[in-house]
N, C-alpha and C positions, 0 to 999 in steps of 0.2 A: 799124615796128610790123607785126606779122603780122595776117592776116585772122582774124576770129573763126570758130571751127569748133565747133559744138555737140558735146557728148560723144556717143560712140557709144551706140546703144541697148542693146547687150549688153556689159557689162564683161568684159574679158579676165581669165581666171584668172591669178593671179600666182604660178604654180608653174613650176619649171624643174628639169631634171636637172643633176647636177654637170657632165656633159659640155657641156650647153647653156650653162651659166653660164660655163664656161671659154671657149667660142667667143665669147660676147658680150664678155667682159672682154678677150680677145685682140684682137677687132676694135676696141674702144675704145682700147686701148693702141696698136695700129698706127696708127689714124687720128690720135691725139693726138701720138704721139712720132715717127712716120715720115712719113705722108702729108701732114699739115698743114704741117710745116716745109718739105717739098719744094715744095708749092704756094705757100707764102708767099715762098720764095726766087724762084720763077719769076715771081710777080706783081711783086716788087721789081725784078727785072731788066727786065720788060716796062715798068714805070712809068718806068724810067731812060731808055728809048728815046725819050721825048718825049711828043707829044700823046696823051693817054689816051682822048680821045673817039673816035678812029678806030683805036685799037690793039686788034686782035682778041685777041691773046694776053692783054692786060691784062683785057679784058672777060670773056673765058672763064675766066681764073684767078680773078677775083673771084667769078664764079658758082660755080666749083668750091669755093672757100673757104666760101661760104654753105652749099652742100650738105654739106660736111664738118662744119661747125659745127652744122648742123641735126641730123645723125646723131649727133654727139657729145652734144648736149643730150638727144636721145631716149634714147640708151644710158645716159647718166648717171642720168636720172630713172627709167628702167625698172629698172636694176640695183638702185636703192634700194628698190623695192617688191617685187622678186622674192624668193620663198622657195625656197631650194635644198632639194629633197627627195632626201636621200641615204640614207635608211633603207629597208630592205625591210619590207613589211607583216608584221604578226604572223601573218597567215594567207596564206602564199604560194600557196595554191590558188585564191584569189579574184583577180579582176581589179581592180587599182588603178592609180594613176598610175605610169608607168615600166614597165609590163608589156609584154612581147612576147606577142602573142595570135595564135592561128591559129584561123580559123573556116571553116565550110562554108556556102555559100549553099544554102538548102533548095530553091530553085527550079531552080538550074542545076547544083548539085553542085560549083561552083567553090570552090577553096580559097583563102582570102585570109589574108595574114599582115601584121601591122602592129604598131607600138609606139605606146603612148599617151604623149604628151609635152605639154609646155606650148605655148601658142600662139606663142611666140617661136622654137620649134624645128621647126616643121612642115617636112617634107622629103618630097615625093612620090616622089622617086627612091629614097629609103631606106625608103619605106612607113611614115613616122612621121606620125601624125595627132594633131590637137589634142584635148586633153581636153574642149574646148568643142564638138567636132563631135558631131552627133547619134549617129553610130555609137559613139563612145567613151562618151558619156553613157549609152547603152542598155546597154553592156557592163559598166559599173562594178558591182562586187560579185558578178558572175556567176562560176560555176565551170565546170570541164570537164563536158560533156554538157548544160549548160543551153541552153535555147532562148531566143534573143534576138530581139525584134521591134523593128525600126528604122523609124521614119517617114522616108521619103525623098521628094524632089521628084517622083520617078517612081512613087511608091506605096510601100506597106508592103513591107518585106523581112524575111524570117525567116532567121536564122542559127543554127548550132549551134556551140558552143565546143568546139574540138578539143584545144587545149593553152594553158597559161598558164605563162610563165616570167619570171623577173626577171634572167636572164642572157642575153647576146646569143645569137642562133641559132648552133648549132654548139657552144656551150659547155655540155656536159652537167654538171648539178649536181643536188644532192639536192632543190632547191626546184622542180624542173621537173615538171609534171604532164603526162601524155600519155594519149591514149585507148588 
């Protein structure tokens, strides 16, 4: 039986992009069809070696199986509640879920680019931020040239929206707005 964990104070938004949904379903499929059978075989082989109480391979394998099962349960439950957002908004000049946004920091002049995605897709290396992040919340429904005020731990930040797009950077389309 697992230990009780109270629910988080802030519920996570149950939105995901089609790309993010594919990543999670691929991970679930890999864990269930490939990784778990490999580990199960290894645990069976380790168990056949004899004394399980001092068998490090057996103990480690069982631990790994628990971790895989925990992740499979999480992914299964999470995928049931996620809503895939695969439609572009009716007004592509406004910032909504899935948008690639470019903003300028009013204080430093630094240009920041990011994509607003679901909490299951956050990727700092790709500059993907959660729709639950204060920056993303403040940006929602804004358009090019709008001023956005964001409350941050280090103080208030002011940003200007430079561009909004629903296509990946570098892909020029009619729905892209630029300054």
